[in-house]
N, C-alpha and C positions, 0 to 999 in steps of 0.2 A: 241715918246715913251720916249725919254730922260727926258722930263719934268715930266714924271710919275714915274721916278726912286725913288725919296724920298718916294712916296706913297707905292711903291712896297717894298722898304727896310723896312719901318715901318710895313707893313702888314706881311711880312715873319718873321720879328723879333717877332711880336706878336704871330704868329703861331708856333714859335720855342719851346715854352714852353708846356710840356705835360698837365699841369693843364688847360691852356687856350684852348688847343685843345679839352680837355674833355668838357669844357664849350660850345665850338662851336658845338661839336657833340650833346650835349643835346639840344642846341638851334635849331639845324637842324630839330628837331621834333616839334618845335613851341616855342612861347614865354614862359619865365619862370621867376619866382621871384628870386631875388638875393639869398635868403636863400635856395631855391631849388637847385640852381647851386652850392652853397658852400657845401651843405650837404654831398655829396659823397667824397669830397676832404679832404685829410689829412692836413688841415690848418684851421686857425681861420677865422671867418667871415670878419674881417678887411683885412686880407691877400687876401682872395678871392675877396673882393671889389677892391683891388689894381690891381689884375689881370684883372678884368672887366674894370677898367679904362684904362689899356693898350689896351685892345680890342676896347674900344670906341675911344681912340685916333687914333688908326689905321684905324678907320672907319668900322670895321668889325661888330660892335654891336651898337645898339642904345638903350637907356633906357628911361623909362617914370615913373615918380613917381605919384602914386595915393594914397592919404592918407599916410599911413606909409609903403606902399609896393612899392618897385622899381621893375619894370618888364623890362626884357631885351629881345631883339629880334635881329636876324641876319639882317645885312644890305646887301642885295643881290648884290648891285653894286660893293662893294669891292671884293666880291668873284668872280665876273665876271672879274675884273681887273686881279686878280691872275690867274684865269682860262685861260684868254687870253694869258698871258705871258707864262704859262706852255704849252698851245697848240702850240704856236709859236715854242718853243724849240722842242716839240715832232715832229712837221712837219719837222723842219730842220733835225733832226736825221733820220727820216724815209726816207727823200730824200737822205741823205748821204748813208744810208744802201742800198737803191735801186740802187744807182750808184755803190756801191761796188759789189752788186749782179750781176749787168750787166757786170762789169769788170771781175769778176770771171767767169761768163758764157762765156765771150769772150775768156778768157785764156783757159778754158776747151775746147772750140770749136777749137781753134788753136792747142791745144795739140792733138786732135783727128786726125788731118790730117798731122802729122809730118813725116809720112813715116816709122816709126819704126814698127817692128813686135813684139809687146808685148804679 
């Protein structure tokens, strides 16, 4: 997992920007032309293309040029890498919370038999 760290860093850095996340949300519905991805964003087409470049460098998006139109699509393997990392963290925390719940139940059970008349 350590050798995947630079990939994860690049991936999460790319997803940290709201404009890039908006592009990813649009691409989750299917491929789209660069102009379509840029249209709803409050920026110039060259600025949108820079954001797409960041997404491509991170491996989240791939693009293909046909004639004068560049079409972008999500690269699912990169999302699987991020999802796997997030799932591992979720599992760790669920296990910790389960252990805490067990411990608190044990404390509660011990407290029930303390001989006090509450």
